[in-house]
N, C-alpha and C positions, 0 to 999 in steps of 0.2 A: 847453168845447165852444162853438163859435160857434152862436148861436141861428139857426134858419131860420124860414121862414114857418109851419112847423108845430111847435107846442110838444110834439107827441107823439113827436118824434124821440128815440130812446133807443138809440144804438148799443151802449153797454156792456151794457145790459140784454139786447139781442138776442144779443150774443156769449155772455152767461151762459146764455141759454135754449138756444143752439146746443150749448154744451158739456154742458149737462145732458141734452139730448135725444139727442145723438149720432146725428143722422138718417142713414139710409141714402140715399146719393145715387148714382143709376144714371147712369153716364157712357158714352155712345157717342161716343168721341173718337178722335183720330188716333194713329198709332203713335208719333210723336215726343212727344206730350203725355201719354201714359198714366202714365208713371212720376212726372213732376213733379206732375200733377194729383192722382193718388192720394195722394202724400205730403203735398201741401198740404192736402188734405181731412183726412187723419189728424192733421196738426199742428194744425189749427184746431179739431178736436174732432168731425168728422163721420166717417162710415163709407163709404168708396168702394166701388163695384162697377163694374168695367170689363167690361161684357157687351155684345157686339155680334152674336152669332149669331142668325140669323133664328128658329131653333128655340126660343129662350128670351127674346128681347128683350121681347116683350109680357108674359111672365110676370114678369120682373124689374121691369118698369115698374109692374106691379100691386102689388108689395110694397114699393116705394121711396117715400120721402117727397118726392123731387124727381128730375127727369130733366134731364140735360144732353146736348144734341146739338151735336157739333162736326164740321164737314164737311171737316176738314183733309186727310184721305186718303180720298177717295171711291172707291167701287166700287159697281156696281149691287146686289150682295147687301147691302152695308152700308146703302145708301139704303132698301132694302126693310125692313131691320131698324129703321131710324130711324122710318119711317112706321108700322110696327106698334107700336113703343114709344110714339110720340106718340099714336096712336089710343087705346091703353089708358090712358095718363096723362090724356088729355082726358076720356075717359069717366068716370074716377074723380075728376076734379077735382084731380089732382096737378099742381102747378106745374112748368113746364119752361122751360129756357133754350135759346135758339138762338145758336150762335156761327158766323156765316157766313164762315168763314175763306176768304180769297181770292176772295170774291164779286166778279165782274167780270173775273176772269182768263181764263175760258173760258166759252163758251155753256153747256156742261153744268153746270159749277159754279154759274153764275149762275142757271140754271133750277132746280136743286135747292134753292138757297138761297131763291129766291122762292116755290117751292111750300111749303117748310117754314114760311116766314114767314106764309103764309096759314092755317096750321093752329093758330092761337091760342096761341103761346108767351106765357108771363108776361113774359119779358124777352128782348130781343135785344141782345147785347153785341158790338160790333165797333169797328174803327177808323173814321176819317172816310171813307176810300175805300169800305170795305165797306158802311157805312150809306148813303152816297150812291148806291151802286150799287143797293141794295135799294129805296131811295126811287124811283129811276127804273124799277125792275122792277115793283114792286107798289104803290107809293104815289102815282103820278101823275107830273107833268112834272118835278119836281125831281130832280137827281141826276146823270145820266150826263154832262151837258155842263158840270157845275160845275167851278170852279177848285179845289175841295176845300180851301177855307179852313175853319178851325174855326167861324167864324161861319156860313158856309153849311151846314156839317154840322149845327150846332145847329138851324137853322131847318128843314132837311130832316128831322131827327130828330123834331121836334115834329109835323110834318105826317104823317110815317110812323106815329108813335105813335097819332095820332088815326085814321088810316086803318085800322090793323090792330087797334086796341083793346088795345095792350100797352105796356110800358115799353121805351124805347130807351136804351141806355147807350153813349155815344160816348167812347172812351178816347183820351187824348192827354196833352200836358203838363198840361192841366187837363181833367178828365173832366166830361161833362155827362150828366145822367140826366133823362129827361122821360117823362111819360105823356100829353103833348099839352096838358095844362092846367097842371100844376105842373112846374117845372124846377129842379133842384139842380145846383150845381157842386161838385166834390170836388177839393180841393187837396192831394193826397198823391202820393207816388211819387218815383222817382229815375231819372235818365237812364240809369244803368248797367243798369237792368232791361230796356231795349230790346236789350241785348247778350246776353241769355239766351233761347234759343228756348223757346217753349211757355209762357211765363209768362202771356200773355194767355189761353191755353187753360185754365191752372190757375185764373185769375181767374173764368172762366165756371163752373168747378166750385164754387168758393167761393160764387159768386152763388147756385147751386142750393142750397147748404147754408143760406144765410140765408133763401131763399124757403121752406124747410121749416119755419122757426120764426117768420117774420115775414109776416103776412097782407097788408101793404101792399107791393106789388111795387116801388113807387118807392123806399120806404125800404130794402127788402131789397137792391136793387141798389146804392144809395148806401152802405150799410154795407159791402158786399163790397168796393167800390172803395176806400173809406176805409181799411179794415183791411188790405187787401192792399197798398195803397200805403204805409201806415204801416210795415208789416212790411218793405217794400222799403227805406224810409229807414233803418230800424234795421239792416238787413242791410248796406246800403252803407257805413255808418259803420264804418270799420276794414277793409273789404274791399280787397284789392289788385287785384281784377279780377272779371270776370263769374263765373269758376269759384268763387271764394270766396263771392261774393254768393249763388249758387244754393244752396249748403249753408247759409249763414247765414240765408237767407230762411226755411227750414223751422224753424230754431230760433226766429226772431222770431215766426213764426205761433204756435208752441207756447207762447211766454211772453206773448202779447198781453194776457191777463187780469191780468198783473202791472204793466201799463203804464197804468192808469186815470188817472194824473195827467197823461197827455199829452193835448194838445188834438186833438180831431177836427175837421178843417176842412171842414165842409159848409156851403154858403151857398145861399140862394135866388137865382134869376136872374129878373130882370124884376119 
């Protein structure tokens, strides 16, 4: 493992704790992502719950170890359920993840993403465009007029993390994770993963699983990115295309704990 600025990084230990705990992760996610997210959580050792009804969202958040909110397929009843679940999780101190899918595409979607971002998530995970949109919506002047380069996204992510008091994970060819003070880069993944829908959404679910067992949100997000990316690399080896990779990814997540000889590429930035 590449050493980072913090000697306390222990990705394999966190994975072992996740598998021992089997945490219940409550996901309010989109229709496209439900299957792959649930199976990714099962494969890595967590217990998924796909619960979005207003009548039980808060109750389920109350018994879960982590909550994941994904705004991919929005509707007003779902937004209400998200707000109720977030309120319960926040009251109980349960960590939660926001995946602001498509933020910037429409005023409604952008407004919902911005409102949820203000409700104290532990981690916000998105691509550069989504994070830059949020930065312009809730974090100040950076973002909406950006050229959306990785460098600008990283700077905006740091400012957004400081503004919101949370961890921002920006995914791309190299992932960047920051709490506004510390920043880590994660060098894992494979280009073919971009050809399979909802893998980013599944990554948000896995991030919730690591938050359930790792109190440092920066480390939890970095571990999720690293292990999901490593599984993608393993799955891509021998895959003939995206369909094969999707199936092999679940197998790779399942056998991660047998791969402890592999290097985890997490590095400090700055």
